[in-house]
N, CA, C and O of each residue as an XYZ file, in Angstrom:
992
protein
N      74.738    128.461     21.096
C      75.244    128.247     22.325
C      76.683    127.484     22.338
O      76.839    126.431     21.719
N      77.683    128.077     23.065
C      78.909    127.612     23.037
C      79.172    126.482     24.112
O      78.906    126.670     25.299
N      79.709    125.293     23.637
C      79.872    124.265     24.615
C      81.339    124.223     24.994
O      82.268    124.125     24.192
N      81.439    124.312     26.374
C      82.867    124.285     26.814
C      83.326    122.860     26.905
O      82.609    121.952     27.326
N      84.608    122.708     26.472
C      85.145    121.190     26.549
C      85.313    120.864     28.003
O      85.606    121.709     28.850
N      85.110    119.586     28.246
C      85.199    119.015     29.578
C      86.747    119.083     29.968
O      87.628    118.901     29.127
N      87.010    119.363     31.326
C      88.380    119.522     31.774
C      89.107    118.135     31.649
O      88.441    117.101     31.702
N      90.332    118.111     31.500
C      91.031    116.804     31.469
C      90.760    116.051     32.734
O      90.620    116.650     33.801
N      90.682    114.696     32.633
C      90.196    113.915     33.773
C      90.873    114.177     35.059
O      90.155    114.320     36.049
N      92.277    114.268     35.197
C      92.802    114.661     36.447
C      92.209    115.939     37.164
O      91.982    115.963     38.374
N      91.996    116.919     36.371
C      91.404    118.103     36.913
C      90.019    117.998     37.275
O      89.617    118.628     38.253
N      89.230    117.270     36.595
C      87.849    116.936     36.869
C      87.781    116.218     38.230
O      86.996    116.563     39.114
N      88.662    115.186     38.345
C      88.642    114.476     39.739
C      89.100    115.316     40.807
O      88.577    115.280     41.920
N      90.158    116.149     40.480
C      90.577    117.223     41.561
C      89.488    118.132     42.109
O      89.351    118.457     43.288
N      88.656    118.529     40.970
C      87.569    119.335     41.255
C      86.544    118.828     42.125
O      85.918    119.550     42.902
N      86.346    117.438     41.985
C      85.314    116.733     42.728
C      85.808    116.733     44.106
O      85.113    117.211     45.003
N      87.073    116.181     44.358
C      87.622    115.941     45.655
C      87.739    117.443     46.378
O      87.405    117.626     47.549
N      88.186    118.335     45.635
C      88.202    119.665     46.335
C      86.915    120.128     46.787
O      86.853    120.720     47.864
N      85.800    119.917     46.045
C      84.514    120.329     46.543
C      84.213    119.549     47.761
O      83.632    120.101     48.695
N      84.575    118.267     47.826
C      84.146    117.470     48.997
C      84.954    117.872     50.308
O      84.524    117.693     51.447
N      86.104    118.404     50.011
C      86.920    118.888     51.154
C      86.507    120.258     51.538
O      86.403    120.519     52.736
N      86.263    121.146     50.652
C      85.765    122.642     51.190
C      84.398    122.571     51.565
O      84.036    123.557     52.207
N      83.500    121.689     51.359
C      82.301    121.572     51.870
C      82.109    120.809     53.200
O      81.058    120.813     53.842
N      83.271    120.137     53.554
C      83.271    119.527     54.782
C      82.921    118.023     54.761
O      82.910    117.332     55.780
N      82.632    117.565     53.509
C      82.186    116.126     53.384
C      83.430    115.252     53.757
O      83.290    114.210     54.397
N      84.630    115.697     53.345
C      85.874    115.175     53.728
C      86.460    116.057     54.727
O      86.708    117.222     54.415
N      86.730    115.579     56.007
C      87.137    116.471     57.046
C      88.638    116.578     57.260
O      89.346    115.721     56.732
N      89.195    117.547     57.985
C      90.759    117.594     58.328
C      91.117    116.408     59.104
O      90.481    116.067     60.100
N      92.149    115.770     58.646
C      92.862    114.645     59.202
C      92.175    113.362     58.716
O      92.592    112.282     59.134
N      91.118    113.417     57.833
C      90.397    112.225     57.424
C      91.274    111.566     56.255
O      91.817    112.207     55.355
N      91.315    110.300     56.409
C      92.054    109.509     55.293
C      91.271    109.304     54.162
O      90.148    108.832     54.338
N      91.637    109.562     53.057
C      91.011    109.376     51.717
C      91.015    107.854     51.489
O      91.867    107.118     51.988
N      90.023    107.434     50.711
C      90.025    105.962     50.261
C      91.427    105.717     49.595
O      92.105    106.673     49.216
N      91.854    104.399     49.457
C      93.014    104.123     48.901
C      93.024    104.557     47.364
O      91.995    104.780     46.725
N      94.262    104.644     46.877
C      94.306    105.102     45.490
C      93.642    104.174     44.415
O      93.104    104.570     43.381
N      93.767    102.882     44.828
C      93.093    101.912     43.916
C      91.572    102.049     44.150
O      90.869    101.885     43.153
N      90.996    102.310     45.253
C      89.587    102.631     45.429
C      89.181    103.837     44.721
O      88.143    103.841     44.060
N      89.934    104.866     44.817
C      89.500    106.016     44.135
C      89.599    105.927     42.743
O      88.765    106.536     42.073
N      90.632    105.154     42.089
C      90.648    104.908     40.766
C      89.504    104.179     40.331
O      88.941    104.550     39.301
N      89.091    103.226     40.947
C      87.911    102.384     40.634
C      86.672    103.242     40.654
O      85.819    103.142     39.772
N      86.572    104.112     41.692
C      85.370    105.016     41.712
C      85.269    105.897     40.687
O      84.155    106.124     40.214
N      86.361    106.503     40.206
C      86.235    107.568     39.052
C      86.540    106.825     37.748
O      86.597    107.515     36.730
N      86.754    105.433     37.644
C      86.989    104.669     36.559
C      88.096    105.233     35.565
O      87.956    105.393     34.353
N      89.193    105.494     36.308
C      90.488    105.917     35.630
C      91.604    105.027     36.080
O      91.532    104.263     37.042
N      92.721    105.204     35.243
C      93.931    104.345     35.770
C      94.499    104.992     36.919
O      94.230    106.155     37.220
N      95.353    104.186     37.621
C      96.013    104.772     38.791
C      96.901    105.986     38.409
O      96.907    106.960     39.162
N      97.627    105.979     37.317
C      98.471    107.156     37.174
C      97.691    108.433     36.976
O      98.153    109.501     37.377
N      96.455    108.349     36.334
C      95.564    109.483     36.226
C      95.134    109.981     37.569
O      95.192    111.164     37.905
N      94.673    108.943     38.359
C      94.174    109.322     39.704
C      95.405    110.037     40.495
O      95.156    111.064     41.126
N      96.613    109.560     40.475
C      97.769    110.129     40.971
C      98.083    111.608     40.633
O      98.529    112.434     41.430
N      97.793    111.808     39.382
C      97.906    113.215     38.755
C      96.922    114.079     39.313
O      97.193    115.268     39.479
N      95.713    113.573     39.647
C      94.570    114.347     40.277
C      95.064    114.677     41.783
O      94.976    115.821     42.228
N      95.528    113.729     42.451
C      95.977    113.945     43.739
C      97.073    114.837     43.789
O      97.100    115.585     44.766
N      98.049    114.935     42.897
C      99.166    115.833     42.961
C      98.647    117.342     42.745
O      99.329    118.303     43.099
N      97.521    117.460     42.200
C      96.996    118.767     42.012
C      96.603    119.357     43.394
O      96.951    120.479     43.762
N      95.850    118.505     44.120
C      95.410    118.913     45.457
C      96.573    118.949     46.420
O      96.521    119.771     47.334
N      97.688    118.094     46.308
C      98.778    118.228     47.110
C      99.586    119.628     46.864
O     100.085    120.301     47.766
N      99.620    119.930     45.494
C     100.269    121.225     45.262
C      99.538    122.448     45.787
O     100.070    123.540     45.986
N      98.151    122.121     46.008
C      97.235    123.306     46.556
C      97.280    123.296     48.149
O      96.739    124.152     48.849
N      97.961    122.266     48.592
C      97.973    122.175     50.088
C      96.709    121.622     50.754
O      96.530    121.769     51.963
N      95.808    120.967     49.944
C      94.613    120.497     50.548
C      94.780    119.084     51.076
O      94.107    118.697     52.031
N      95.678    118.299     50.461
C      95.876    116.840     51.031
C      97.322    116.570     51.207
O      98.109    117.170     50.476
N      97.776    115.708     52.125
C      99.167    115.374     52.252
C      99.346    113.855     52.106
O      98.379    113.168     52.436
N     100.328    113.303     51.707
C     100.478    111.900     51.534
C     101.583    111.491     52.641
O     102.736    111.923     52.614
N     101.116    110.666     53.550
C     102.020    110.125     54.546
C     102.423    108.705     54.090
O     101.588    107.816     53.925
N     103.734    108.545     53.899
C     104.329    107.315     53.460
C     103.921    106.074     54.310
O     104.145    106.026     55.519
N     103.320    105.086     53.624
C     102.994    103.899     54.313
C     101.593    103.877     54.875
O     101.066    102.839     55.277
N     100.909    105.262     54.893
C      99.534    105.296     55.448
C      98.575    105.766     54.477
O      97.440    105.297     54.559
N      98.849    106.678     53.497
C      97.921    106.930     52.551
C      97.768    108.544     52.401
O      98.604    109.306     52.886
N      96.744    108.948     51.762
C      96.398    110.328     51.591
C      95.526    110.897     52.549
O      94.433    110.354     52.709
N      95.843    111.971     53.264
C      94.924    112.621     54.207
C      94.489    114.062     53.897
O      95.219    114.796     53.232
N      93.310    114.466     54.373
C      92.849    115.827     54.234
C      93.760    116.674     55.171
O      93.816    116.419     56.374
N      94.434    117.629     54.637
C      95.295    118.384     55.401
C      94.612    119.360     56.321
O      93.722    120.109     55.920
N      95.073    119.336     57.638
C      94.437    120.282     58.524
C      95.109    121.680     58.449
O      96.331    121.811     58.373
N      94.311    122.623     58.472
C      94.767    124.138     58.249
C      95.849    124.394     59.352
O      95.514    124.442     60.535
N      96.993    124.538     59.003
C      98.077    124.889     59.913
C      98.304    126.397     60.184
O      98.004    127.217     59.316
N      98.817    126.767     61.344
C      98.924    128.141     61.602
C     100.129    128.658     60.788
O     101.022    127.876     60.461
N     100.168    130.019     60.445
C     101.275    130.584     59.837
C     102.501    130.520     60.639
O     102.414    130.599     61.865
N     103.652    130.383     60.049
C     105.033    130.345     60.624
C     105.720    131.666     60.143
O     105.844    131.888     58.939
N     106.109    132.431     60.979
C     106.845    133.665     60.804
C     108.250    133.550     61.162
O     108.557    133.339     62.335
N     109.197    133.679     60.182
C     110.657    133.695     60.512
C     111.046    135.165     60.773
O     110.801    136.081     59.989
N     111.634    135.284     61.870
C     112.003    136.733     62.265
C     113.421    137.009     62.390
O     113.853    138.014     62.954
N     114.208    136.028     61.813
C     115.639    136.154     61.690
C     116.360    135.561     62.817
O     115.735    135.291     63.842
N     117.700    135.317     62.719
C     118.495    134.726     63.732
C     118.121    133.355     64.255
O     118.511    132.974     65.359
N     117.334    132.584     63.427
C     116.795    131.346     63.768
C     115.634    131.386     64.550
O     115.230    130.341     65.060
N     115.009    132.497     64.724
C     113.798    132.630     65.617
C     112.617    132.476     64.687
O     112.592    133.026     63.586
N     111.597    131.683     65.169
C     110.271    131.449     64.440
C     109.180    131.599     65.366
O     109.225    131.105     66.492
N     108.147    132.300     64.911
C     106.829    132.378     65.653
C     105.698    131.859     64.991
O     105.500    132.087     63.798
N     104.895    131.130     65.730
C     103.638    130.526     65.215
C     102.507    131.383     65.537
O     102.422    131.827     66.681
N     101.652    131.661     64.683
C     100.435    132.251     64.925
C      99.510    131.365     65.836
O      98.991    130.338     65.399
N      99.346    131.765     66.989
C      98.356    130.798     67.907
C      96.856    131.491     68.096
O      96.240    131.496     69.162
N      96.424    132.033     66.935
C      95.148    132.785     67.089
C      93.961    131.981     67.393
O      93.014    132.603     67.874
N      93.826    130.726     67.208
C      92.611    130.132     67.300
C      92.687    129.157     68.529
O      91.819    129.235     69.398
N      93.676    128.265     68.620
C      93.639    127.166     69.572
C      95.027    126.957     70.112
O      96.024    127.412     69.551
N      95.057    126.264     71.202
C      96.417    125.945     71.859
C      97.143    124.959     70.771
O      96.626    123.964     70.264
N      98.412    125.445     70.539
C      99.030    124.669     69.669
C     100.256    123.871     70.346
O     101.034    124.400     71.140
N     100.320    122.638     69.961
C     101.264    121.669     70.500
C     102.537    121.585     69.583
O     102.469    121.065     68.470
N     103.716    122.119     70.093
C     104.795    122.147     69.321
C     105.935    121.150     69.746
O     106.074    120.875     70.938
N     106.680    120.654     68.868
C     107.857    119.741     69.254
C     108.743    119.680     68.045
O     108.348    119.861     66.893
N     109.938    119.418     68.396
C     111.122    119.350     67.311
C     111.730    117.919     67.405
O     112.166    117.516     68.483
N     111.760    117.169     66.311
C     112.523    115.947     66.330
C     113.943    116.195     65.868
O     114.086    117.009     64.956
N     115.064    115.574     66.400
C     116.390    115.831     66.164
C     117.015    114.543     65.744
O     116.851    113.528     66.421
N     117.791    114.547     64.551
C     118.575    113.307     64.247
C     120.021    113.839     63.985
O     120.190    114.681     63.104
N     121.053    113.376     64.717
C     122.351    113.774     64.691
C     123.128    112.857     63.776
O     123.002    111.640     63.915
N     123.921    113.358     62.853
C     124.895    112.543     61.984
C     126.198    113.134     61.910
O     126.314    114.354     61.792
N     127.308    112.279     61.976
C     128.679    112.706     61.875
C     128.911    112.671     60.238
O     128.658    111.656     59.590
N     129.357    113.740     59.709
C     129.635    113.836     58.302
C     131.015    114.525     57.988
O     131.740    114.895     58.912
N     131.342    114.679     56.760
C     132.693    115.187     56.394
C     132.317    116.334     55.422
O     131.507    116.154     54.513
N     132.903    117.461     55.632
C     132.677    118.761     54.718
C     132.889    118.509     53.372
O     134.007    118.240     52.933
N     131.787    118.585     52.615
C     132.004    118.519     50.982
C     132.173    120.001     50.576
O     132.329    120.908     51.394
N     132.133    120.146     49.367
C     132.515    121.438     48.691
C     131.606    122.641     49.271
O     132.062    123.613     49.872
N     130.332    122.426     49.010
C     129.525    123.604     49.530
C     129.432    123.917     51.025
O     129.258    125.070     51.418
N     129.559    122.782     51.925
C     129.573    122.909     53.217
C     130.959    123.552     53.691
O     131.017    124.426     54.556
N     132.056    123.025     53.033
C     133.337    123.560     53.286
C     133.448    125.084     53.045
O     133.980    125.827     53.870
N     132.923    125.514     51.880
C     132.730    126.952     51.699
C     131.989    127.633     52.664
O     132.437    128.687     53.116
N     130.824    127.146     53.082
C     129.963    127.883     54.087
C     130.705    128.124     55.313
O     130.874    129.244     55.795
N     131.180    126.941     55.842
C     131.826    127.082     57.220
C     133.347    127.273     57.151
O     134.080    127.121     58.128
N     133.815    127.657     55.785
C     135.256    128.094     55.869
C     136.210    127.135     56.418
O     137.198    127.532     57.035
N     135.973    125.900     56.229
C     136.863    124.809     56.682
C     137.607    123.939     55.444
O     137.191    124.057     54.291
N     138.543    123.211     55.714
C     139.087    122.430     54.534
C     138.193    121.280     54.215
O     137.433    120.762     55.032
N     138.351    120.870     52.813
C     137.456    119.783     52.449
C     137.754    118.507     53.398
O     138.885    118.230     53.799
N     136.659    117.813     53.682
C     136.635    116.575     54.481
C     137.039    116.838     55.946
O     137.531    115.954     56.647
N     136.818    118.038     56.358
C     136.947    118.326     57.808
C     135.696    117.697     58.589
O     134.595    117.668     58.039
N     135.861    117.265     59.698
C     134.764    116.598     60.486
C     133.687    117.530     60.951
O     133.982    118.502     61.647
N     132.473    117.284     60.605
C     131.290    118.022     60.955
C     130.260    117.190     61.600
O     130.284    115.960     61.572
N     129.315    117.929     62.209
C     128.122    117.187     62.829
C     126.981    117.802     62.209
O     126.904    119.030     62.224
N     126.013    117.054     61.624
C     124.674    117.576     61.125
C     123.470    117.270     62.162
O     123.219    116.148     62.603
N     122.861    118.299     62.436
C     121.637    118.013     63.226
C     120.388    118.298     62.209
O     120.200    119.430     61.764
N     119.668    117.349     61.921
C     118.586    117.440     61.116
C     117.345    117.532     61.909
O     116.927    116.532     62.491
N     116.683    118.745     61.979
C     115.561    118.979     62.887
C     114.298    119.298     62.134
O     114.280    120.141     61.237
N     113.225    118.599     62.517
C     111.814    118.876     61.880
C     110.950    119.387     62.918
O     110.840    118.765     63.974
N     110.336    120.452     62.713
C     109.366    121.097     63.705
C     108.060    120.772     63.339
O     107.653    120.897     62.184
N     107.281    120.298     64.407
C     105.836    119.789     64.221
C     104.900    120.754     64.911
O     105.194    121.325     65.961
N     103.781    120.902     64.281
C     102.613    121.518     64.978
C     101.653    120.293     65.153
O     101.055    119.801     64.196
N     101.548    119.850     66.394
C     100.731    118.457     66.570
C     101.342    117.495     65.847
O     102.490    117.246     66.215
N     100.904    116.842     64.874
C     101.539    115.654     64.142
C     102.001    116.149     62.717
O     102.559    115.361     61.954
N     101.768    117.436     62.370
C     102.036    117.806     61.113
C     103.307    118.725     61.052
O     103.390    119.732     61.755
N     104.181    118.379     60.281
C     105.570    119.098     60.140
C     105.322    120.538     59.487
O     104.581    120.675     58.514
N     105.944    121.514     60.047
C     105.818    122.850     59.673
C     107.098    123.387     59.116
O     107.038    124.307     58.301
N     108.299    122.873     59.500
C     109.628    123.411     59.167
C     110.721    122.309     59.275
O     110.605    121.326     60.007
N     111.665    122.535     58.574
C     112.890    121.748     58.457
C     114.197    122.562     58.496
O     114.414    123.431     57.652
N     115.072    122.271     59.490
C     116.335    122.925     59.609
C     117.420    121.792     59.721
O     117.366    120.812     60.464
N     118.436    122.131     58.812
C     119.614    121.362     58.853
C     120.778    122.081     59.405
O     121.310    122.915     58.672
N     121.264    121.881     60.612
C     122.401    122.567     61.207
C     123.625    121.825     60.917
O     123.657    120.596     60.978
N     124.736    122.615     60.572
C     126.049    122.056     60.451
C     127.103    122.702     61.267
O     127.298    123.911     61.134
N     127.766    122.029     62.064
C     128.715    122.631     63.055
C     130.092    121.822     62.905
O     130.102    120.659     62.501
N     131.214    122.500     63.249
C     132.392    121.712     63.425
C     132.234    120.722     64.507
O     131.609    121.038     65.519
N     132.762    119.523     64.371
C     132.440    118.484     65.340
C     132.854    118.785     66.689
O     132.245    118.284     67.635
N     133.889    119.601     66.873
C     134.302    119.890     68.256
C     133.393    120.814     69.025
O     133.501    121.022     70.234
N     132.480    121.356     68.227
C     131.489    122.390     68.591
C     130.013    121.693     68.820
O     129.067    122.322     69.294
N     129.947    120.434     68.457
C     128.639    119.701     68.472
C     128.304    119.425     69.832
O     129.137    119.155     70.697
N     126.955    119.505     70.023
C     126.297    119.266     71.516
C     126.721    118.007     71.942
O     126.723    117.083     71.128
N     127.090    117.825     73.127
C     127.451    116.484     73.765
C     126.301    115.641     73.813
O     126.449    114.450     73.537
N     125.192    116.076     74.119
C     123.883    115.305     74.193
C     122.790    116.116     73.473
O     122.562    117.286     73.778
N     122.102    115.438     72.479
C     120.996    116.097     72.036
C     119.849    115.094     71.789
O     119.892    114.202     70.942
N     118.776    115.351     72.659
C     117.695    114.522     72.669
C     117.017    114.253     71.333
O     117.096    115.131     70.473
N     116.361    113.134     71.074
C     115.792    112.838     69.852
C     114.486    113.704     69.593
O     113.967    113.801     68.481
N     114.017    114.316     70.731
C     112.848    115.217     70.688
C     112.858    116.257     71.635
O     112.951    115.967     72.828
N     112.765    117.592     71.220
C     112.792    118.622     72.070
C     111.480    119.420     72.010
O     110.725    119.216     71.059
N     111.123    120.399     73.050
C     109.873    120.976     72.913
C     109.695    122.226     72.110
O     108.582    122.696     71.876
N     110.898    122.792     71.664
C     110.724    124.007     70.759
C     112.169    124.171     70.019
O     113.136    123.459     70.289
N     112.172    125.139     69.117
C     113.397    125.553     68.516
C     114.315    126.133     69.404
O     115.517    126.007     69.168
N     113.888    126.816     70.496
C     114.826    127.392     71.437
C     115.804    126.499     72.169
O     116.904    126.864     72.585
N     115.207    125.108     72.299
C     115.837    124.250     72.936
C     117.097    123.689     72.090
O     118.122    123.271     72.629
N     116.895    123.732     70.760
C     117.928    123.260     69.887
C     119.003    124.325     69.887
O     120.186    123.991     69.949
N     118.657    125.536     69.823
C     119.588    126.649     69.850
C     120.374    126.552     71.199
O     121.595    126.705     71.191
N     119.797    126.338     72.178
C     120.531    126.335     73.548
C     121.492    125.110     73.601
O     122.514    125.166     74.285
N     121.164    124.000     72.877
C     122.022    122.859     72.914
C     123.376    123.166     72.091
O     124.490    122.759     72.419
N     123.064    123.993     70.913
C     124.147    124.348     70.113
C     125.100    125.376     70.688
O     126.255    125.460     70.272
N     124.573    126.232     71.733
C     125.273    127.252     72.231
C     126.200    126.750     73.449
O     127.026    127.526     73.929
N     126.061    125.540     73.903
C     126.686    124.953     75.105
C     128.134    124.882     74.903
O     128.864    125.133     75.862
N     128.623    124.577     73.796
C     130.160    124.350     73.610
C     130.889    125.369     72.774
O     132.071    125.213     72.466
N     130.114    126.507     72.378
C     130.782    127.601     71.392
C     130.885    128.922     72.164
O     130.108    129.193     73.080
N     131.900    129.755     71.750
C     131.819    131.077     72.231
C     130.571    131.845     71.784
O     129.892    131.331     70.896
N     130.212    132.974     72.283
C     129.113    133.687     71.940
C     129.201    134.101     70.385
O     130.282    134.311     69.835
N     127.952    134.198     69.730
C     128.076    134.448     68.440
C     128.155    136.095     68.378
O     127.676    136.889     69.187
N     128.914    136.373     67.161
C     129.130    137.924     66.942
C     128.193    138.375     65.697
O     127.454    139.358     65.754
N     128.307    137.605     64.662
C     127.618    137.990     63.271
C     126.820    136.888     62.816
O     127.184    135.726     62.996
N     125.722    137.201     62.220
C     124.986    136.163     61.475
C     124.495    136.739     60.083
O     123.868    137.795     59.999
N     124.796    136.045     59.130
C     124.351    136.444     57.697
C     123.435    135.482     57.166
O     123.703    134.281     57.193
N     122.303    135.959     56.656
C     121.106    135.204     56.130
C     120.800    135.549     54.731
O     120.663    136.711     54.350
N     120.693    134.493     53.959
C     120.244    134.659     52.576
C     118.911    133.902     52.372
O     118.744    132.701     52.584
N     117.960    134.808     51.917
C     116.557    134.204     51.709
C     116.030    134.053     50.191
O     116.191    135.004     49.426
N     115.484    133.027     49.802
C     115.124    132.867     48.577
C     113.871    131.851     48.508
O     113.420    131.268     49.494
N     113.416    131.737     47.291
C     112.227    130.712     47.110
C     112.582    129.885     46.017
O     113.104    130.370     45.013
N     112.317    128.547     46.141
C     112.658    127.596     45.082
C     111.598    126.318     45.452
O     110.850    126.247     46.427
N     111.753    125.467     44.504
C     111.030    124.116     44.672
C     111.878    123.188     45.601
O     113.108    123.142     45.584
N     111.049    122.446     46.426
C     111.737    121.586     47.378
C     112.430    120.386     46.561
O     112.069    120.040     45.436
N     113.415    119.839     47.250
C     114.078    118.491     46.764
C     113.005    117.452     47.312
O     112.158    117.712     48.166
N     113.173    116.325     46.722
C     112.255    115.199     47.084
C     112.407    114.808     48.530
O     111.408    114.367     49.099
N     113.456    114.910     49.142
C     113.668    114.678     50.463
C     113.032    115.705     51.389
O     112.446    115.345     52.409
N     113.147    117.002     51.032
C     112.547    118.069     51.761
C     110.975    117.986     51.679
O     110.270    118.221     52.661
N     110.445    117.620     50.386
C     108.971    117.440     50.269
C     108.471    116.368     51.054
O     107.375    116.482     51.602
N     109.196    115.277     51.176
C     108.866    114.090     52.122
C     108.876    114.527     53.418
O     107.883    114.326     54.116
N     109.950    115.161     53.909
C     109.989    115.492     55.423
C     108.795    116.369     55.847
O     108.220    116.192     56.921
N     108.423    117.383     54.908
C     107.313    118.305     55.197
C     105.922    117.866     54.723
O     104.903    118.490     55.021
N     105.935    116.752     53.963
C     104.617    116.201     53.401
C     103.948    117.143     52.564
O     102.741    117.373     52.630
N     104.806    117.724     51.717
C     104.141    118.516     50.649
C     104.564    118.175     49.295
O     105.481    117.391     49.051
N     103.879    118.777     48.442
C     104.157    118.460     46.976
C     105.444    119.021     46.541
O     105.847    120.085     47.011
N     106.116    118.348     45.653
C     107.432    118.942     45.064
C     107.109    120.054     44.105
O     108.039    120.580     43.494
N     105.855    120.464     43.919
C     105.327    121.535     43.078
C     105.092    122.730     43.897
O     104.893    123.826     43.373
N     105.108    122.550     45.186
C     104.774    123.639     46.180
C     106.001    124.431     46.471
O     106.937    123.828     46.996
N     106.137    125.806     46.180
C     107.322    126.494     46.511
C     107.577    126.537     47.966
O     106.626    126.586     48.747
N     108.944    126.521     48.427
C     109.472    126.782     49.796
C     110.040    128.002     49.988
O     110.358    128.633     48.981
N     110.249    128.502     51.133
C     110.999    129.608     51.622
C     112.217    128.991     52.083
O     112.207    128.230     53.050
N     113.342    129.296     51.398
C     114.678    128.616     51.680
C     115.682    129.759     52.279
O     115.986    130.789     51.678
N     116.120    129.395     53.524
C     116.999    130.419     54.231
C     118.337    129.734     54.541
O     118.340    128.664     55.150
N     119.509    130.339     54.125
C     120.733    129.788     54.421
C     121.334    130.818     55.378
O     121.481    132.004     55.084
N     121.689    130.234     56.614
C     122.209    131.199     57.759
C     123.581    130.820     58.021
O     123.798    129.612     58.122
N     124.631    131.695     58.162
C     125.922    131.354     58.629
C     126.337    132.371     59.739
O     126.446    133.582     59.546
N     126.552    131.744     60.903
C     126.970    132.543     62.094
C     128.383    132.390     62.416
O     128.942    131.293     62.401
N     128.983    133.526     62.718
C     130.402    133.637     63.184
C     130.613    133.890     64.707
O     129.906    134.775     65.189
N     131.406    133.302     65.464
C     131.570    133.623     66.826
C     132.424    134.772     66.930
O     132.866    135.404     65.970
N     132.688    135.074     68.474
C     133.420    136.349     68.681
C     135.059    136.183     68.430
O     135.864    137.113     68.493
N     135.368    134.826     68.137
C     136.822    134.638     67.763
C     137.022    134.708     66.254
O     138.139    134.516     65.774
N     136.030    134.961     65.547
C     135.914    135.042     64.170
C     135.801    133.686     63.399
O     135.990    133.686     62.182
N     135.536    132.669     63.986
C     135.330    131.338     63.508
C     133.897    131.115     63.100
O     132.983    131.476     63.842
N     133.692    130.575     62.033
C     132.295    130.064     61.648
C     131.858    129.066     62.596
O     132.404    127.964     62.539
N     131.033    129.257     63.390
C     130.564    128.250     64.332
C     129.445    127.452     63.792
O     129.255    126.310     64.211
N     128.663    128.005     62.851
C     127.515    127.188     62.502
C     126.929    127.632     61.047
O     126.907    128.817     60.712
N     126.503    126.683     60.292
C     125.703    127.079     59.127
C     124.471    126.243     59.128
O     124.465    125.107     59.604
N     123.419    126.812     58.589
C     122.192    126.236     58.608
C     121.358    126.367     57.378
O     121.396    127.432     56.761
N     120.600    125.371     56.959
C     119.717    125.510     55.869
C     118.306    125.416     56.428
O     118.009    124.375     57.014
N     117.464    126.317     56.322
C     116.108    126.372     56.739
C     115.108    126.305     55.667
O     115.219    127.080     54.718
N     114.101    125.426     55.717
C     113.084    125.184     54.605
C     111.794    125.360     55.469
O     111.572    124.814     56.550
N     110.923    126.292     54.736
C     109.538    126.369     55.206
C     108.573    126.337     54.083
O     108.828    126.933     53.036
N     107.421    125.635     54.259
C     106.431    125.658     53.135
C     106.087    127.114     52.756
O     105.867    127.965     53.617
N     106.051    127.360     51.453
C     105.597    128.590     51.055
C     104.198    128.959     51.230
O     103.908    130.154     51.293
N     103.221    127.981     51.323
C     101.926    128.363     51.535
C     101.518    128.678     53.155
O     100.357    128.927     53.480
N     102.446    128.639     53.952
C     102.295    129.067     55.321
C     103.364    129.672     56.132
O     103.466    129.579     57.356
N     104.220    130.354     55.261
C     105.527    130.875     55.810
C     105.611    132.339     55.389
O     105.304    132.747     54.269
N     106.072    133.114     56.429
C     106.386    134.473     56.083
C     107.893    134.787     56.712
O     108.438    134.039     57.524
N     108.412    135.879     56.262
C     109.683    136.198     56.665
C     109.559    137.731     57.139
O     109.196    138.548     56.293
N     109.833    138.151     58.405
C     109.781    139.402     58.885
C     111.159    140.031     59.288
O     111.844    139.471     60.144
N     111.544    141.106     58.725
C     112.742    141.793     59.024
C     112.559    143.043     59.504
O     111.924    143.815     58.785
N     113.019    143.484     60.693
C     112.849    144.839     61.229
C     114.155    145.542     61.384
O     115.105    144.974     61.924
N     114.243    146.907     60.872
C     115.375    147.723     60.858
C     115.156    148.785     61.871
O     114.188    149.544     61.857
N     116.059    148.795     62.705
C     116.027    149.962     63.815
C     116.886    151.058     63.479
O     118.101    150.890     63.377
N     116.277    152.289     63.282
C     117.021    153.386     62.764
C     117.035    154.358     63.865
O     116.108    154.516     64.660
N     118.358    155.119     63.861
C     118.652    156.038     64.966
C     117.937    157.311     64.640
O     118.203    157.863     63.572
N     117.012    157.859     65.496
C     116.363    159.107     65.348
C     117.284    160.285     65.689
O     118.306    160.081     66.346
N     116.977    161.421     65.293
C     117.823    162.673     65.709
C     117.934    162.715     67.191
O     119.017    162.933     67.733
N     116.806    162.504     67.876
C     116.825    162.584     69.356
C     117.719    161.535     70.026
O     118.431    161.826     70.986
N     117.664    160.348     69.512
C     118.617    159.234     69.975
C     119.986    159.606     69.799
O     120.850    159.444     70.660
N     120.189    160.158     68.551
C     121.642    160.373     68.168
C     122.125    161.513     69.122
O     123.309    161.474     69.454
N     121.387    162.465     69.571
C     121.740    163.489     70.429
C     121.990    163.160     71.756
O     122.634    163.898     72.501
N     121.444    161.933     72.144
C     121.706    161.407     73.545
C     122.914    160.544     73.658
O     123.388    160.231     74.750
N     123.443    160.136     72.426
C     124.692    159.362     72.473
C     125.958    160.220     72.871
O     127.065    159.688     72.945
């Protein structure tokens, strides 16, 4: 009879906590015991316990809220990015309460932003850092960068939806003519992981969007970040059929 070696301690602890979550003994939004209490319960050091928690964070089962502790993560609805800054949330099961928090900061164009916006270095810009929430859980992060003369005159600290943010941005600029979007996957920065309450080991869907107005000026650049475990990107191509071509 072959005896399998016991898994390393962090994975054994993660297995036990995972079982408690999946069987409902630990319920969504429930706060886990403190790290010190868990370390004492499993008779391990705090670093070993944190390694176990990081495994569950990477799987999306728990989230760490700064200053409050570790919580069982509620299953969030899927976010589908459909292009042009538009996002749809699957509302299949229950009524979803959405909101967007906005923080506005005056900045100066550094190398990458100067290149994206096609402006000289140190040009005055405004950054709008927006976090979308489903209930109390963050589901998306977008950082908008606009020339300061096109920045919204008044932007509330909290808005009901992403459409409200777009409407604020559209107030002072000409109509947009072209939008170019680049989509990729990568690991989040520490700041992005903290904003979305995800592990730095969980991949994100990263979208860079640059919009040009009808005068040919770059009116807006945006960096969108969506957690990879609950985000999709949908792109639709409309082709001209022979019948439609004949009608033109």
